[in-house]
C-alpha positions as CSV (number, residue, x, y, z in Angstrom):
1,M,118.7,269.0,-167.9
2,R,120.2,265.1,-168.1
3,V,117.7,262.8,-169.1
4,R,118.6,259.0,-169.2
5,I,117.7,256.9,-172.2
6,T,116.7,253.8,-170.8
7,S,114.8,250.4,-172.5
8,P,111.1,250.2,-172.7
9,A,110.9,247.8,-170.2
10,R,112.4,250.0,-167.6
11,T,110.3,252.8,-169.1
12,A,107.0,251.0,-168.2
13,V,108.2,250.1,-165.1
14,N,109.3,253.5,-163.9
15,C,105.7,254.8,-164.9
16,F,104.7,252.0,-162.0
17,K,107.3,253.3,-159.4
18,F,106.1,257.0,-160.1
19,R,102.5,256.3,-160.5
20,N,101.5,258.6,-157.4
21,K,103.1,261.3,-159.3
22,I,102.2,260.8,-163.3
23,G,98.9,259.3,-162.4
24,I,98.1,255.2,-162.3
25,D,96.1,255.5,-165.6
26,V,99.6,256.8,-167.6
27,A,101.4,253.9,-165.9
28,V,98.3,251.4,-166.8
29,E,98.9,252.7,-170.4
30,A,102.6,252.4,-170.7
31,L,102.1,248.6,-169.7
32,K,99.2,248.6,-172.2
33,D,101.5,250.0,-175.1
34,Y,104.7,248.1,-173.9
35,R,102.6,244.6,-174.7
36,R,100.5,245.8,-177.7
37,L,103.4,247.4,-179.5
38,R,106.2,244.6,-178.6
39,K,108.3,246.7,-177.4
40,G,110.6,244.4,-175.1
41,T,110.2,240.8,-174.3
42,V,108.1,239.9,-171.0
43,G,111.3,238.6,-169.4
44,A,112.8,241.8,-169.7
45,L,110.0,243.9,-167.9
46,W,109.9,241.3,-165.3
47,Q,113.4,241.7,-164.9
48,Q,113.4,245.4,-164.6
49,A,110.5,244.8,-162.3
50,D,112.2,242.8,-159.8
51,R,115.5,245.1,-159.8
52,L,113.2,248.1,-159.1
53,R,111.1,246.1,-156.4
54,M,107.9,246.9,-158.7
55,S,106.8,243.2,-159.2
56,K,104.2,242.9,-156.8
57,V,102.7,246.5,-157.5
58,I,102.9,245.4,-161.5
59,R,101.5,241.9,-161.3
60,P,97.9,242.4,-160.8
61,Y,97.9,244.8,-163.8
62,W,99.5,242.3,-165.8
63,D,97.3,239.6,-164.8
64,A,94.3,241.4,-165.4
65,M,95.3,242.3,-169.0
66,S,96.3,238.7,-169.6
67,S,92.9,237.5,-168.6
68,R,90.8,239.8,-170.7
69,T,92.9,239.2,-173.4
70,R,92.1,235.4,-172.8
71,K,88.2,236.2,-172.3
72,T,88.3,238.0,-175.8
73,S,90.2,235.5,-177.9
74,D,88.0,232.7,-176.5
75,A,84.4,234.5,-177.0
76,T,85.6,235.4,-180.9
77,R,86.3,231.8,-181.6
78,F,83.0,231.0,-180.5
79,S,81.0,233.5,-181.9
80,Y,81.7,232.6,-185.3
81,G,79.9,229.5,-185.1
82,A,82.6,227.1,-184.1
83,P,81.1,224.2,-182.6
84,L,81.6,223.8,-178.9
85,G,84.0,221.1,-177.4
């Protein structure tokens, strides 16, 4: 069996492409790992997503992870007694 070696961005996008076969939870975990482990650039991810026509599928998950990160960082900033404003 031949297996092609691809980039981390392509792997994350392929997980979304085949999400019905492998499960959406695996695809989301691949996207989280790509972002958390800094396996590649954001530009490389979106380039592959555009190329494989997965941008509209990945966008809601990416945005949800981005907004969750911002809320967490805001909460920790204010939880240490820093003045508001």
